Structure formats: C-alpha cells, structure tokens
C-alpha positions in Angstrom: 14.3 3.6 -11.9 17.5 2.6 -13.5 17.6 -0.9 -11.4 20.5 -0.9 -9.9 19.7 2.8 -8.0 16.9 0.4 -7.3 18.4 -2.6 -5.8 20.8 0.1 -3.5 17.9 1.3 -2.2 16.4 -1.3 -1.1 19.5 -3.4 0.5 20.1 -0.1 2.2 16.5 -0.4 3.1 17.3 -4.0 4.2 20.9 -3.6 6.0 19.9 -0.6 7.7 15.9 -1.5 9.4 15.1 1.4 7.0 10.8 0.6 7.5 8.1 2.2 9.2 7.1 5.7 10.4 10.3 7.0 11.7 12.4 6.2 8.9 10.1 6.6 5.8 10.0 9.9 7.3 13.0 10.6 7.4 14.4 9.4 4.0 11.2 11.9 2.7 13.0 14.7 4.6 16.7 14.1 4.0 16.0 13.8 0.2 14.2 17.5 0.3 17.6 18.8 1.6 19.7 17.6 -0.8 17.6 18.9 -3.4 18.0 22.1 -1.4 21.7 21.9 -0.5 22.9 19.7 -3.2 25.4 16.9 -2.6 27.2 15.9 -1.1 25.5 16.7 2.1 27.1 17.2 5.5 24.4 15.9 8.0 26.2 18.4 11.0 24.1 20.7 9.0 21.0 18.8 9.0 20.8 19.1 13.2 18.9 21.3 14.8 20.9 24.4 17.0 19.8 22.5 20.2 21.4 19.4 18.5 19.1 17.1 19.7 16.8 16.8 16.5 17.0 16.3 12.9 16.5 19.8 10.6 13.1 20.3 9.3 11.6 17.1 10.4 8.0 17.5 11.2 4.5 16.8 10.1 4.3 20.1 7.9 6.9 18.6 6.4 6.4 14.8 5.8 3.3 16.3 4.8 4.2 18.8 2.1 6.0 16.0 -0.3 3.2 13.1 0.6 0.5 15.7 -1.0 2.4 16.8 -4.1 2.2 12.7 -4.5 -1.6 13.3 -3.7 -1.8 11.4 -0.6 -2.9 13.0 2.0 -3.2 10.4 4.6 -1.0 11.4 7.6 2.0 9.5 8.1 3.2 11.0 11.1 1.8 13.6 13.5 5.2 15.2 14.5 7.2 13.6 12.0 8.7 11.3 14.5 10.5 14.6 15.1 11.2 12.9 18.4 12.2 9.7 18.3 15.6 8.9 19.4 16.1 6.7 15.9 16.2 9.9 13.7 19.7 11.2 14.6 21.3 7.7 13.5 18.9 6.8 10.3 19.4 10.3 9.1 23.1 9.8 9.3 22.9 7.2 7.7 20.8 8.5 4.7 23.5 10.8 3.8 26.4 8.4 3.9 24.4 6.6 1.3 23.1 9.7 -0.9 26.8 11.1 -0.3 28.4 7.7 -1.4 25.5 7.6 -4.7 26.9 11.0 -5.6 30.2 9.4 -5.4 29.3 7.3 -8.6 28.1 9.7 -10.4 24.5 12.1 -10.7 22.0 11.3 -8.8 18.1 11.5 -9.8 16.7 12.8 -6.4 13.3 12.4 -8.0 13.5 8.4 -8.6 14.7 8.1 -5.4 11.6 10.0 -3.9 9.7 7.9 -5.7 11.5 4.7 -4.4 10.6 6.3 -1.0 7.2 7.1 -1.6 6.3 3.5 -2.5 7.4 2.5 0.4 5.2 4.4 1.9 2.4 3.2 -0.3 3.5 0.1 0.9 3.2 1.1 4.3 -0.8 2.5 3.8 -1.5 -0.8 2.9 0.1 -3.0 5.0 -2.5 -1.0 8.1 -5.2 -3.8 8.8 -8.6 -2.1 8.1 -10.6 -0.7 11.1 -14.2 -2.1 12.5 -16.3 -0.4 14.7 -18.9 -2.3 16.0 -21.7 -0.1 17.0 -25.3 -1.8 18.1 -26.7 1.1 16.8 -25.3 0.3 13.9 -26.5 -2.4 11.0 -24.7 -5.0 9.1 -25.1 -3.0 6.1 -23.7 -0.2 7.3 -20.6 -2.5 8.7 -19.9 -3.9 5.8 -20.3 -0.3 4.3 -17.6 1.2 6.1 -15.4 -1.7 5.5 -15.9 -1.0 1.2 -14.9 2.6 2.1 -12.0 2.2 3.5 -10.9 -0.4 0.8 -11.6 2.0 -1.7 -9.8 4.9 0.0 -7.2 2.6 -0.3 -7.0 1.4 -3.9 -6.6 5.0 -4.9 -3.4 5.3 -3.8 -2.6 2.1 -5.1 -2.8 2.0 -8.8 -3.9 -1.6 -10.1 -4.2 -3.2 -6.5 -8.4 -3.7 -6.5 -8.4 -3.6 -2.6 -12.1 -3.6 -2.7 -12.9 -6.2 -5.5 -10.4 -9.1 -2.6 -12.9 -7.4 0.3 -16.1 -8.5 -1.7 -14.4 -11.6 -2.2 -13.5 -12.5 1.1 -17.0 -11.1 3.0 -19.2 -13.3 -0.2 -17.0 -16.5 1.1 -16.8 -16.2 4.8 -20.9 -15.4 4.5 -21.1 -18.7 2.6 -19.2 -20.6 5.0 -21.1 -19.6 7.2 -24.3 -20.8 5.9 -22.7 -23.7 3.7 -21.9 -27.0 5.6 -17.9 -26.8 6.8 -15.5 -27.7 4.9 -17.8 -28.0 1.5 -16.5 -24.2 -0.5 -13.1 -24.0 -2.1 -11.6 -20.6 -1.3 -9.5 -19.6 -4.4 -7.0 -16.3 -4.0 -8.3 -13.1 -5.8 -5.3 -12.6 -7.7 -5.6 -15.7 -9.7 -7.9 -15.1 -12.5 -10.6 -17.6 -13.6 -9.6 -18.6 -17.4 -5.6 -19.7 -16.7 -7.0 -21.2 -13.6 -10.0 -23.0 -15.4 -11.9 -21.8 -12.7 -15.8 -21.6 -13.4 -16.3 -18.3 -11.0 -14.8 -17.1 -7.3 -17.0 -20.2 -5.8 -19.0 -22.7 -7.0 -21.8 -24.2 -5.1 -23.5 -27.0 -6.8 -24.7 -25.5 -10.2 -23.9 -22.4 -9.0 -21.3 -20.4 -10.3 -20.3 -16.9 -8.4 -18.4 -13.5 -9.8 -17.7 -11.1 -7.3 -17.2 -8.4 -9.1 -17.1 -4.0 -8.1 -17.3 -3.6 -11.9 -19.3 -5.9 -14.4 -18.5 -5.8 -17.6 -17.7 -7.0 -21.1 -15.2 -10.2 -20.0 -17.3 -11.1 -17.2 -20.5 -11.6 -19.4 -18.1 -13.7 -21.6 -17.4 -15.8 -19.0 -21.3 -16.2 -17.5 -21.9 -16.9 -21.0 -19.7 -20.0 -20.6 -21.3 -21.2 -17.3 -24.2 -21.1 -19.1 -22.7 -23.4 -22.1 -21.7 -25.5 -18.9 -24.8 -26.3 -17.8 -23.7 -24.0 -14.5 -26.4 -21.1 -13.2 -24.0 -18.1 -13.0 -24.7 -15.1 -10.1 -23.0 -12.1 -10.2 -22.8 -10.8 -7.1 -21.4 -6.1 -6.8 
C-alpha cells in the first residue's frame, strides 16, 4: 500500500474513532459498494428503503469479505446492522472515499487490505478464554489455551502467539516454585543473542529455552551454554 494512502486511512481511524466491530463492518461493506457502484459514492443510495440501516450491512456480507482473506472468525453476528452509529460511520467513510477519488485513482484492493489488517488487530486484542471445570485436568486446560494461541497465530503471520503463551506459562510456574523475586522475566519478542541472554530463563546454572519448534539455531545456543558451564534445558 502507498505510504500516503495508509497515512490517510490511519488518520481517519484516529479522527473518527473507526475501531471495533461496527465501524470495521461498515468499512468492509462500503468498500464493496465502491467496487460495485464505482466512485464517487452517494451516501443516500447506501441506505435501505426503510431509511434506518446501511444497505447490505449484515453478517453474510461481512463474512464473505473476511472469507476471501481466509478469516473464518465471526466479526459481528449481525454485521452491527442495527447499530445507531452505523449510518454516521457510513457517511463519514463515504466522504473519505470520495475525497480520495478526487485526488486520483483509488486502490480499493489496498484499502480493503488495510481494513483486513485492522480486523486482525481486533481479533488479536481479544483475550484468550479459560474454562475452569473441576472435571478437566490442568493439562487439558493448558492445552486449550495453547490451541487458541495456535489458531490466532494462523491469522497473524509473523506473530508467534503460541511461543509467547508458553513462555509466560513457564515463567508463571517457575515463580510459583522459586523464592519470590528470584526469577528474571524477559520480553518474548527480545531475542537471546542481541541481549546476550543465556536463554529465556536462567535458574542457577540451568538455562531454560522455551520453544514450540526446536531448530538448529537453538541447538547452537545450547552448545554455547555448555561451553559457558551452563546446563541447557529445552521446554517444548
């Protein structure tokens, strides 16, 4: 996406508070109207005959766009169809699209991708769910959490949720069994090498490496641990 276009869209998100399910649904559907009707758009033609809803704004239309981008999670059960703010959001977004049209050709594919990225951010910001049930083992509960992390990871390329969750869980367990304040916690996104860390956690002379997929680089790191007199332990 051209930098200028992304800046304008990002500024629009900030200025109009275009976040959350409702605005995202409006943006996705109105972008499709722009494809079908061409720009500039007439906002009055994007209102249902009853005058109370945005034309075509519903779960089916929204999910059709998401499915094209391999997103099968439900953004909104009704596409935020009855939200009172949807009409104002539609009109504001139409003004933006028409302004972009006045400035030259509009790349609707790039604009759609911009909103898809915002959808990914919306889903990634939602907390994981933990179902506590006395009949379920702790192993099952943790397995459910990791499964959620893996599913979220599939829709956010380059973001390793499963590894991050594993590191937090291991750190929490170590905090439970070790004296308080003795364990140093590091950011998951901080690599070992640049920060000169022996591993994700250092307990005495044991360097713990938490990973979902041990690879050659990790084996080399374990070799370095041995050379430094440490005992490497890989947690997978």
